[in-house]
N, C-alpha and C positions, 0 to 999 in steps of 0.2 A: 394433183388434178389435172394433169395434160390431158386426160381426155376427155375433159369438157370442152376442149378446143376444137374437135371435130365437129364440122358442119352437120353430120347427120345425128351424132348424139344431141347437138343443139336443138336441131329440127325436130328430133322426138321429144325433148323436153318441152319445147314450145308447144307441141301438139297435145301433151298430157296435160299442159297447163291451161292450154284454150279450152279443154273439154271442161277440167274443175272449174274454171271461170264460168263456161256458159250452166254448169250445175249450180253455182252460187249465184248468178245473178237472175237466173228464171225460177229457181225453186222457191218454196214459201217459208223462206227461212226468216223472215222479219221480225217475228216474234223472237226467237231463238238470238238471232243477232244483237236485239236489244238487251236480252238476257246478259249476253256474253258481255257487251259494253259495260252494262252495271257491275257484273260481276269484277271486271277489270278494275273499273273505279273503286270499288270497295276494297279489292286486293290491294292496290298501290297507294290508296289514301289512308286506309285504317288498319288493315292487317300487316302491311308492310310499309310505314308509313314514309315513302321516299317521293310521292307525286307532290308537286306544288299544289298549295291550297287553291288557286284559282281555275284547276282543272277539274271539269266536270264528266260524267258519262258521255256527254257528245264527244267530247276530244278523243276519246279512245276508239269512238267509231271513225272518227277522220283519220286516227292512227292506222286503224285496220284497213281502210279505203287506201291509203299510202302504201301500205306493206303489200296490199292485193296486186298492185301494177308494178312494182319494182321488177319482178321477173318479166314481164312483159318488156320492158324499155331495154332491160338487160339482153335477153335472148333475141330482140329484133334487132337490135344493133350488132349483134355477135354474128348472126345469120346473114342480115342483109348487106352487111357493112356500109350501111347509109349513115348520115351525119347525125348525132344527137337529137338535134334541132328537129330534123325531119320525123324520125321517131317519135318524137313528144308530141310532135304536131298530129301524128296519126293517131296515137294514143288518146289525144284530146277529142279526136274525131269520133274514135270507136265508144270512148267512154260517155260521150253526148248520144250517140245512137242506142247507147244500152240504156240509159235513163229515157230516152223518148219510146224506147220500146216497153220499158216497165211500165211507164204511164198509162200508154194506149192499150197494151196488149195483157198485161200480167197482174192489173189492179194493185200496182206497187206505186208508192210516190217518187217521182223522179225529182233529183235534188241537184242544183247547181253546186253545194259543197261536194257532192260526190265527184263530179266532173272536176273541180279543182283538185281536189285531194288525190283522185286516180291519177290526172295529169302529172302532178306533184310525184308521184310514186314512179310515172313511167320516166320522168325528168332524171330521177336520181339513178334509177337502173342504167338508162342510157348513158349519162355521163360518166358513171364509174365504169361501165365497159370501154368507153371511149378512152379515157385517161389509162386503162390499164392495158389498152391495146397501142398508145403511142410508143415509137421506135425507141424512145429514150429511156422508157419506165422500165423497172427490173425491180423484182422482189429482194429485199435485204438478204444477204447471205448466198444470193446466187450469182457468180461470174459471170460478166458481160460476154455473149458470143464472140469468138475471135473475129477480128477485121479481115476482110480478104483484100488482097492489093490489085 
């Protein structure tokens, strides 16, 4: 997956991600997203009973919001080389702006839970890429590059 390291590829992925994010947050998907969270709840609570008893459909909505912003944090750190905390702060501001716009212009409900979970997703992506970029980190089974004198 060395091809993912190129900034142009990452920028193209970020562009595609932002277009998809725009479609998701501006589209009339509220009812469909609610049905998805209920379907996930039923699947993991009853069909494949692996979910804890306390997890309700709203928790699957939170999980989907977290997953929605992981790529933003990961790609933003990869492209800009900014620290994880700055990218996370920017994602929190972007999520807040999305929620305000949804409330004001799109007849959708803005929710502080969405801002928190979106920010958590960006944090996870940003920290993951930051850790993987650290100089001392290398994948198992991959030899360390030779040191120059």
